[in-house]
PyMOL Python script that loads the backbone (N, CA, C, O; Angstrom):
from pymol import cmd

cmd.read_pdbstr("""\
ATOM      1  N   MET A   1       0.850  -1.174   0.000  1.00  0.00           N
ATOM      2  CA  MET A   1       0.000   0.000   0.000  1.00  0.00           C
ATOM      3  C   MET A   1       0.900   1.243   0.000  1.00  0.00           C
ATOM      4  O   MET A   1       1.850   1.317   0.780  1.00  0.00           O
ATOM      5  N   ALA A   2       0.617   2.188  -0.843  1.00  0.00           N
ATOM      6  CA  ALA A   2       1.420   3.407  -0.944  1.00  0.00           C
ATOM      7  C   ALA A   2       1.134   4.326   0.229  1.00  0.00           C
ATOM      8  O   ALA A   2       0.031   4.335   0.776  1.00  0.00           O
ATOM      9  N   ASP A   3       2.151   5.104   0.610  1.00  0.00           N
ATOM     10  CA  ASP A   3       1.954   6.084   1.678  1.00  0.00           C
ATOM     11  C   ASP A   3       0.967   7.143   1.209  1.00  0.00           C
ATOM     12  O   ASP A   3       0.971   7.554   0.049  1.00  0.00           O
ATOM     13  N   LYS A   4       0.121   7.575   2.140  1.00  0.00           N
ATOM     14  CA  LYS A   4      -0.819   8.640   1.810  1.00  0.00           C
ATOM     15  C   LYS A   4      -0.057   9.957   1.745  1.00  0.00           C
ATOM     16  O   LYS A   4       0.888  10.155   2.508  1.00  0.00           O
ATOM     17  N   PRO A   5      -0.445  10.856   0.856  1.00  0.00           N
ATOM     18  CA  PRO A   5       0.228  12.155   0.813  1.00  0.00           C
ATOM     19  C   PRO A   5      -0.018  12.912   2.110  1.00  0.00           C
ATOM     20  O   PRO A   5      -1.001  12.672   2.811  1.00  0.00           O
ATOM     21  N   SER A   6       0.876  13.813   2.409  1.00  0.00           N
ATOM     22  CA  SER A   6       0.743  14.629   3.613  1.00  0.00           C
ATOM     23  C   SER A   6      -0.588  15.366   3.588  1.00  0.00           C
ATOM     24  O   SER A   6      -0.951  15.950   2.567  1.00  0.00           O
ATOM     25  N   PRO A   7      -1.323  15.347   4.705  1.00  0.00           N
ATOM     26  CA  PRO A   7      -2.621  16.034   4.716  1.00  0.00           C
ATOM     27  C   PRO A   7      -2.486  17.530   4.524  1.00  0.00           C
ATOM     28  O   PRO A   7      -3.437  18.190   4.105  1.00  0.00           O
ATOM     29  N   ALA A   8      -1.314  18.076   4.826  1.00  0.00           N
ATOM     30  CA  ALA A   8      -1.132  19.517   4.698  1.00  0.00           C
ATOM     31  C   ALA A   8      -0.806  19.927   3.267  1.00  0.00           C
ATOM     32  O   ALA A   8      -0.995  21.088   2.902  1.00  0.00           O
ATOM     33  N   GLY A   9      -0.319  18.989   2.447  1.00  0.00           N
ATOM     34  CA  GLY A   9       0.061  19.352   1.081  1.00  0.00           C
ATOM     35  C   GLY A   9       1.155  20.399   1.104  1.00  0.00           C
ATOM     36  O   GLY A   9       2.135  20.254   1.835  1.00  0.00           O
ATOM     37  N   GLN A  10       1.005  21.445   0.323  1.00  0.00           N
ATOM     38  CA  GLN A  10       1.992  22.527   0.297  1.00  0.00           C
ATOM     39  C   GLN A  10       1.699  23.493   1.438  1.00  0.00           C
ATOM     40  O   GLN A  10       0.561  23.922   1.627  1.00  0.00           O
ATOM     41  N   VAL A  11       2.729  23.825   2.187  1.00  0.00           N
ATOM     42  CA  VAL A  11       2.571  24.703   3.349  1.00  0.00           C
ATOM     43  C   VAL A  11       3.438  25.936   3.172  1.00  0.00           C
ATOM     44  O   VAL A  11       4.598  25.846   2.770  1.00  0.00           O
ATOM     45  N   TYR A  12       2.857  27.090   3.477  1.00  0.00           N
ATOM     46  CA  TYR A  12       3.580  28.361   3.416  1.00  0.00           C
ATOM     47  C   TYR A  12       3.847  28.827   4.843  1.00  0.00           C
ATOM     48  O   TYR A  12       2.991  28.692   5.717  1.00  0.00           O
ATOM     49  N   PHE A  13       5.038  29.374   5.075  1.00  0.00           N
ATOM     50  CA  PHE A  13       5.413  29.880   6.387  1.00  0.00           C
ATOM     51  C   PHE A  13       5.669  31.377   6.304  1.00  0.00           C
ATOM     52  O   PHE A  13       6.225  31.877   5.326  1.00  0.00           O
ATOM     53  N   GLU A  14       5.249  32.084   7.353  1.00  0.00           N
ATOM     54  CA  GLU A  14       5.478  33.525   7.445  1.00  0.00           C
ATOM     55  C   GLU A  14       6.088  33.804   8.816  1.00  0.00           C
ATOM     56  O   GLU A  14       5.528  33.408   9.839  1.00  0.00           O
ATOM     57  N   PHE A  15       7.220  34.476   8.837  1.00  0.00           N
ATOM     58  CA  PHE A  15       7.926  34.787  10.073  1.00  0.00           C
ATOM     59  C   PHE A  15       7.860  36.293  10.338  1.00  0.00           C
ATOM     60  O   PHE A  15       8.167  37.100   9.461  1.00  0.00           O
ATOM     61  N   THR A  16       7.454  36.661  11.564  1.00  0.00           N
ATOM     62  CA  THR A  16       7.399  38.057  11.961  1.00  0.00           C
ATOM     63  C   THR A  16       7.987  38.177  13.365  1.00  0.00           C
ATOM     64  O   THR A  16       7.491  37.557  14.306  1.00  0.00           O
ATOM     65  N   GLN A  17       9.036  38.969  13.503  1.00  0.00           N
ATOM     66  CA  GLN A  17       9.639  39.142  14.818  1.00  0.00           C
ATOM     67  C   GLN A  17       8.812  40.106  15.642  1.00  0.00           C
ATOM     68  O   GLN A  17       8.446  41.187  15.180  1.00  0.00           O
ATOM     69  N   LEU A  18       8.520  39.698  16.875  1.00  0.00           N
ATOM     70  CA  LEU A  18       7.780  40.516  17.829  1.00  0.00           C
ATOM     71  C   LEU A  18       8.630  40.643  19.091  1.00  0.00           C
ATOM     72  O   LEU A  18       8.494  39.843  20.017  1.00  0.00           O
ATOM     73  N   GLY A  19       9.483  41.623  19.128  1.00  0.00           N
ATOM     74  CA  GLY A  19      10.377  41.790  20.272  1.00  0.00           C
ATOM     75  C   GLY A  19      11.296  40.579  20.392  1.00  0.00           C
ATOM     76  O   GLY A  19      11.993  40.228  19.440  1.00  0.00           O
ATOM     77  N   PRO A  20      11.298  39.930  21.580  1.00  0.00           N
ATOM     78  CA  PRO A  20      12.194  38.786  21.789  1.00  0.00           C
ATOM     79  C   PRO A  20      11.607  37.466  21.299  1.00  0.00           C
ATOM     80  O   PRO A  20      12.141  36.398  21.598  1.00  0.00           O
ATOM     81  N   GLN A  21      10.507  37.537  20.544  1.00  0.00           N
ATOM     82  CA  GLN A  21       9.840  36.328  20.074  1.00  0.00           C
ATOM     83  C   GLN A  21       9.619  36.384  18.570  1.00  0.00           C
ATOM     84  O   GLN A  21       9.680  37.446  17.949  1.00  0.00           O
ATOM     85  N   MET A  22       9.360  35.210  18.004  1.00  0.00           N
ATOM     86  CA  MET A  22       9.054  35.115  16.576  1.00  0.00           C
ATOM     87  C   MET A  22       7.634  34.560  16.426  1.00  0.00           C
ATOM     88  O   MET A  22       7.290  33.529  17.004  1.00  0.00           O
ATOM     89  N   ARG A  23       6.827  35.261  15.646  1.00  0.00           N
ATOM     90  CA  ARG A  23       5.485  34.796  15.316  1.00  0.00           C
ATOM     91  C   ARG A  23       5.612  34.022  14.010  1.00  0.00           C
ATOM     92  O   ARG A  23       6.087  34.556  13.009  1.00  0.00           O
ATOM     93  N   VAL A  24       5.186  32.761  14.025  1.00  0.00           N
ATOM     94  CA  VAL A  24       5.288  31.915  12.844  1.00  0.00           C
ATOM     95  C   VAL A  24       3.886  31.484  12.427  1.00  0.00           C
ATOM     96  O   VAL A  24       3.165  30.851  13.198  1.00  0.00           O
ATOM     97  N   ALA A  25       3.514  31.830  11.211  1.00  0.00           N
ATOM     98  CA  ALA A  25       2.237  31.401  10.654  1.00  0.00           C
ATOM     99  C   ALA A  25       2.517  30.267   9.669  1.00  0.00           C
ATOM    100  O   ALA A  25       3.422  30.359   8.839  1.00  0.00           O
ATOM    101  N   ALA A  26       1.728  29.199   9.772  1.00  0.00           N
ATOM    102  CA  ALA A  26       1.794  28.097   8.816  1.00  0.00           C
ATOM    103  C   ALA A  26       0.440  28.045   8.119  1.00  0.00           C
ATOM    104  O   ALA A  26      -0.602  27.958   8.770  1.00  0.00           O
ATOM    105  N   ILE A  27       0.465  28.098   6.789  1.00  0.00           N
ATOM    106  CA  ILE A  27      -0.771  28.165   6.005  1.00  0.00           C
ATOM    107  C   ILE A  27      -0.808  26.994   5.041  1.00  0.00           C
ATOM    108  O   ILE A  27       0.122  26.786   4.263  1.00  0.00           O
ATOM    109  N   ASP A  28      -1.902  26.223   5.099  1.00  0.00           N
ATOM    110  CA  ASP A  28      -2.078  25.105   4.177  1.00  0.00           C
ATOM    111  C   ASP A  28      -2.485  25.658   2.818  1.00  0.00           C
ATOM    112  O   ASP A  28      -3.482  26.372   2.708  1.00  0.00           O
ATOM    113  N   GLY A  29      -1.719  25.332   1.787  1.00  0.00           N
ATOM    114  CA  GLY A  29      -1.972  25.861   0.451  1.00  0.00           C
ATOM    115  C   GLY A  29      -3.280  25.400  -0.160  1.00  0.00           C
ATOM    116  O   GLY A  29      -3.872  26.127  -0.958  1.00  0.00           O
ATOM    117  N   ALA A  30      -3.749  24.211   0.194  1.00  0.00           N
ATOM    118  CA  ALA A  30      -4.968  23.676  -0.405  1.00  0.00           C
ATOM    119  C   ALA A  30      -6.232  24.249   0.217  1.00  0.00           C
ATOM    120  O   ALA A  30      -7.212  24.506  -0.481  1.00  0.00           O
ATOM    121  N   THR A  31      -6.208  24.450   1.547  1.00  0.00           N
ATOM    122  CA  THR A  31      -7.436  24.865   2.232  1.00  0.00           C
ATOM    123  C   THR A  31      -7.397  26.308   2.712  1.00  0.00           C
ATOM    124  O   THR A  31      -8.441  26.901   2.981  1.00  0.00           O
ATOM    125  N   GLY A  32      -6.200  26.876   2.821  1.00  0.00           N
ATOM    126  CA  GLY A  32      -6.069  28.231   3.345  1.00  0.00           C
ATOM    127  C   GLY A  32      -6.133  28.298   4.859  1.00  0.00           C
ATOM    128  O   GLY A  32      -6.126  29.390   5.427  1.00  0.00           O
ATOM    129  N   ILE A  33      -6.196  27.144   5.530  1.00  0.00           N
ATOM    130  CA  ILE A  33      -6.230  27.126   6.991  1.00  0.00           C
ATOM    131  C   ILE A  33      -4.879  27.601   7.507  1.00  0.00           C
ATOM    132  O   ILE A  33      -3.827  27.183   7.026  1.00  0.00           O
ATOM    133  N   GLU A  34      -4.936  28.490   8.505  1.00  0.00           N
ATOM    134  CA  GLU A  34      -3.723  29.095   9.052  1.00  0.00           C
ATOM    135  C   GLU A  34      -3.671  28.861  10.551  1.00  0.00           C
ATOM    136  O   GLU A  34      -4.686  28.949  11.242  1.00  0.00           O
ATOM    137  N   VAL A  35      -2.477  28.560  11.046  1.00  0.00           N
ATOM    138  CA  VAL A  35      -2.241  28.475  12.483  1.00  0.00           C
ATOM    139  C   VAL A  35      -1.052  29.359  12.814  1.00  0.00           C
ATOM    140  O   VAL A  35      -0.200  29.631  11.968  1.00  0.00           O
ATOM    141  N   ILE A  36      -1.015  29.801  14.060  1.00  0.00           N
ATOM    142  CA  ILE A  36       0.041  30.695  14.529  1.00  0.00           C
ATOM    143  C   ILE A  36       0.710  30.072  15.748  1.00  0.00           C
ATOM    144  O   ILE A  36       0.034  29.546  16.632  1.00  0.00           O
ATOM    145  N   VAL A  37       2.029  30.132  15.792  1.00  0.00           N
ATOM    146  CA  VAL A  37       2.775  29.774  16.999  1.00  0.00           C
ATOM    147  C   VAL A  37       3.721  30.921  17.320  1.00  0.00           C
ATOM    148  O   VAL A  37       4.131  31.678  16.440  1.00  0.00           O
ATOM    149  N   ILE A  38       4.054  31.030  18.589  1.00  0.00           N
ATOM    150  CA  ILE A  38       5.026  32.018  19.041  1.00  0.00           C
ATOM    151  C   ILE A  38       6.217  31.239  19.583  1.00  0.00           C
ATOM    152  O   ILE A  38       6.061  30.364  20.435  1.00  0.00           O
ATOM    153  N   ALA A  39       7.395  31.559  19.089  1.00  0.00           N
ATOM    154  CA  ALA A  39       8.600  30.834  19.477  1.00  0.00           C
ATOM    155  C   ALA A  39       9.668  31.825  19.927  1.00  0.00           C
ATOM    156  O   ALA A  39       9.672  32.974  19.487  1.00  0.00           O
ATOM    157  N   PRO A  40      10.569  31.390  20.798  1.00  0.00           N
ATOM    158  CA  PRO A  40      11.668  32.274  21.199  1.00  0.00           C
ATOM    159  C   PRO A  40      12.657  32.444  20.054  1.00  0.00           C
ATOM    160  O   PRO A  40      12.791  31.565  19.203  1.00  0.00           O
ATOM    161  N   LEU A  41      13.345  33.575  20.037  1.00  0.00           N
ATOM    162  CA  LEU A  41      14.329  33.824  18.988  1.00  0.00           C
ATOM    163  C   LEU A  41      15.509  32.861  19.063  1.00  0.00           C
ATOM    164  O   LEU A  41      16.259  32.719  18.097  1.00  0.00           O
ATOM    165  N   THR A  42      15.674  32.205  20.197  1.00  0.00           N
ATOM    166  CA  THR A  42      16.769  31.245  20.340  1.00  0.00           C
ATOM    167  C   THR A  42      16.507  29.946  19.588  1.00  0.00           C
ATOM    168  O   THR A  42      17.436  29.175  19.353  1.00  0.00           O
ATOM    169  N   ALA A  43      15.266  29.695  19.211  1.00  0.00           N
ATOM    170  CA  ALA A  43      14.938  28.498  18.433  1.00  0.00           C
ATOM    171  C   ALA A  43      15.429  28.682  16.997  1.00  0.00           C
ATOM    172  O   ALA A  43      15.481  29.803  16.491  1.00  0.00           O
ATOM    173  N   THR A  44      15.786  27.581  16.349  1.00  0.00           N
ATOM    174  CA  THR A  44      16.206  27.657  14.952  1.00  0.00           C
ATOM    175  C   THR A  44      14.977  27.779  14.063  1.00  0.00           C
ATOM    176  O   THR A  44      13.861  27.473  14.483  1.00  0.00           O
ATOM    177  N   GLN A  45      15.192  28.228  12.837  1.00  0.00           N
ATOM    178  CA  GLN A  45      14.083  28.337  11.891  1.00  0.00           C
ATOM    179  C   GLN A  45      13.441  26.972  11.675  1.00  0.00           C
ATOM    180  O   GLN A  45      12.218  26.873  11.580  1.00  0.00           O
ATOM    181  N   SER A  46      14.239  25.937  11.598  1.00  0.00           N
ATOM    182  CA  SER A  46      13.720  24.584  11.412  1.00  0.00           C
ATOM    183  C   SER A  46      12.833  24.164  12.583  1.00  0.00           C
ATOM    184  O   SER A  46      11.775  23.569  12.379  1.00  0.00           O
ATOM    185  N   GLN A  47      13.261  24.469  13.800  1.00  0.00           N
ATOM    186  CA  GLN A  47      12.454  24.136  14.977  1.00  0.00           C
ATOM    187  C   GLN A  47      11.123  24.878  14.954  1.00  0.00           C
ATOM    188  O   GLN A  47      10.079  24.310  15.277  1.00  0.00           O
ATOM    189  N   MET A  48      11.168  26.147  14.570  1.00  0.00           N
ATOM    190  CA  MET A  48       9.946  26.946  14.499  1.00  0.00           C
ATOM    191  C   MET A  48       8.990  26.381  13.451  1.00  0.00           C
ATOM    192  O   MET A  48       7.788  26.266  13.695  1.00  0.00           O
ATOM    193  N   GLN A  49       9.533  26.029  12.281  1.00  0.00           N
ATOM    194  CA  GLN A  49       8.695  25.462  11.223  1.00  0.00           C
ATOM    195  C   GLN A  49       8.096  24.135  11.645  1.00  0.00           C
ATOM    196  O   GLN A  49       6.922  23.874  11.381  1.00  0.00           O
ATOM    197  N   ASN A  50       8.891  23.289  12.300  1.00  0.00           N
ATOM    198  CA  ASN A  50       8.378  21.996  12.743  1.00  0.00           C
ATOM    199  C   ASN A  50       7.249  22.153  13.749  1.00  0.00           C
ATOM    200  O   ASN A  50       6.264  21.418  13.697  1.00  0.00           O
ATOM    201  N   LEU A  51       7.387  23.108  14.666  1.00  0.00           N
ATOM    202  CA  LEU A  51       6.346  23.377  15.649  1.00  0.00           C
ATOM    203  C   LEU A  51       5.067  23.849  14.964  1.00  0.00           C
ATOM    204  O   LEU A  51       3.980  23.356  15.264  1.00  0.00           O
ATOM    205  N   ALA A  52       5.196  24.794  14.053  1.00  0.00           N
ATOM    206  CA  ALA A  52       4.029  25.323  13.342  1.00  0.00           C
ATOM    207  C   ALA A  52       3.387  24.246  12.470  1.00  0.00           C
ATOM    208  O   ALA A  52       2.161  24.163  12.392  1.00  0.00           O
ATOM    209  N   LEU A  53       4.203  23.425  11.817  1.00  0.00           N
ATOM    210  CA  LEU A  53       3.677  22.355  10.965  1.00  0.00           C
ATOM    211  C   LEU A  53       2.924  21.322  11.783  1.00  0.00           C
ATOM    212  O   LEU A  53       1.880  20.835  11.351  1.00  0.00           O
ATOM    213  N   ALA A  54       3.437  20.981  12.957  1.00  0.00           N
ATOM    214  CA  ALA A  54       2.748  20.021  13.822  1.00  0.00           C
ATOM    215  C   ALA A  54       1.381  20.562  14.240  1.00  0.00           C
ATOM    216  O   ALA A  54       0.395  19.824  14.260  1.00  0.00           O
ATOM    217  N   LYS A  55       1.328  21.842  14.571  1.00  0.00           N
ATOM    218  CA  LYS A  55       0.054  22.455  14.962  1.00  0.00           C
ATOM    219  C   LYS A  55      -0.907  22.473  13.776  1.00  0.00           C
ATOM    220  O   LYS A  55      -2.100  22.220  13.943  1.00  0.00           O
ATOM    221  N   LEU A  56      -0.395  22.772  12.576  1.00  0.00           N
ATOM    222  CA  LEU A  56      -1.242  22.790  11.382  1.00  0.00           C
ATOM    223  C   LEU A  56      -1.795  21.401  11.092  1.00  0.00           C
ATOM    224  O   LEU A  56      -2.973  21.264  10.763  1.00  0.00           O
ATOM    225  N   LYS A  57      -0.965  20.370  11.209  1.00  0.00           N
ATOM    226  CA  LYS A  57      -1.423  19.000  10.967  1.00  0.00           C
ATOM    227  C   LYS A  57      -2.513  18.599  11.961  1.00  0.00           C
ATOM    228  O   LYS A  57      -3.476  17.931  11.585  1.00  0.00           O
ATOM    229  N   ARG A  58      -2.367  19.006  13.236  1.00  0.00           N
ATOM    230  CA  ARG A  58      -3.407  18.722  14.227  1.00  0.00           C
ATOM    231  C   ARG A  58      -4.707  19.419  13.840  1.00  0.00           C
ATOM    232  O   ARG A  58      -5.781  18.823  13.922  1.00  0.00           O
ATOM    233  N   ARG A  59      -4.613  20.680  13.420  1.00  0.00           N
ATOM    234  CA  ARG A  59      -5.816  21.428  13.028  1.00  0.00           C
ATOM    235  C   ARG A  59      -6.501  20.778  11.828  1.00  0.00           C
ATOM    236  O   ARG A  59      -7.726  20.662  11.797  1.00  0.00           O
ATOM    237  N   LEU A  60      -5.710  20.353  10.839  1.00  0.00           N
ATOM    238  CA  LEU A  60      -6.286  19.714   9.663  1.00  0.00           C
ATOM    239  C   LEU A  60      -6.932  18.372  10.024  1.00  0.00           C
ATOM    240  O   LEU A  60      -7.962  18.012   9.455  1.00  0.00           O
ATOM    241  N   ALA A  61      -6.342  17.638  10.957  1.00  0.00           N
ATOM    242  CA  ALA A  61      -6.920  16.361  11.393  1.00  0.00           C
ATOM    243  C   ALA A  61      -8.245  16.597  12.111  1.00  0.00           C
ATOM    244  O   ALA A  61      -9.177  15.808  11.959  1.00  0.00           O
ATOM    245  N   GLN A  62      -8.339  17.656  12.879  1.00  0.00           N
ATOM    246  CA  GLN A  62      -9.577  17.988  13.585  1.00  0.00           C
ATOM    247  C   GLN A  62     -10.680  18.387  12.602  1.00  0.00           C
ATOM    248  O   GLN A  62     -11.858  18.126  12.847  1.00  0.00           O
ATOM    249  N   GLN A  63     -10.296  19.015  11.495  1.00  0.00           N
ATOM    250  CA  GLN A  63     -11.259  19.470  10.500  1.00  0.00           C
ATOM    251  C   GLN A  63     -11.852  18.291   9.728  1.00  0.00           C
ATOM    252  O   GLN A  63     -12.917  18.403   9.120  1.00  0.00           O
ATOM    253  N   GLY A  64     -11.149  17.168   9.761  1.00  0.00           N
ATOM    254  CA  GLY A  64     -11.691  15.978   9.088  1.00  0.00           C
ATOM    255  C   GLY A  64     -10.925  15.662   7.899  1.00  0.00           C
ATOM    256  O   GLY A  64     -11.234  14.693   7.205  1.00  0.00           O
TER     257      GLY A  64
END
""", "prot")
cmd.dss("prot")
cmd.show_as("cartoon", "prot")
cmd.util.cbc("prot")
cmd.orient("prot")
């Protein structure tokens, strides 16, 4: 059986610095669903993206 494609499909990330924190938006390209996480500036970009992507995947799973 083939692996199912990622439920998020193509994901867009937007980074906005807010003082000592980074606001990271993850947007699902297919549905337009957006989630926001706030991460410390000490986190790497990869860590921030992984956190936002995990939250987006949870939101998409809840949507059905």
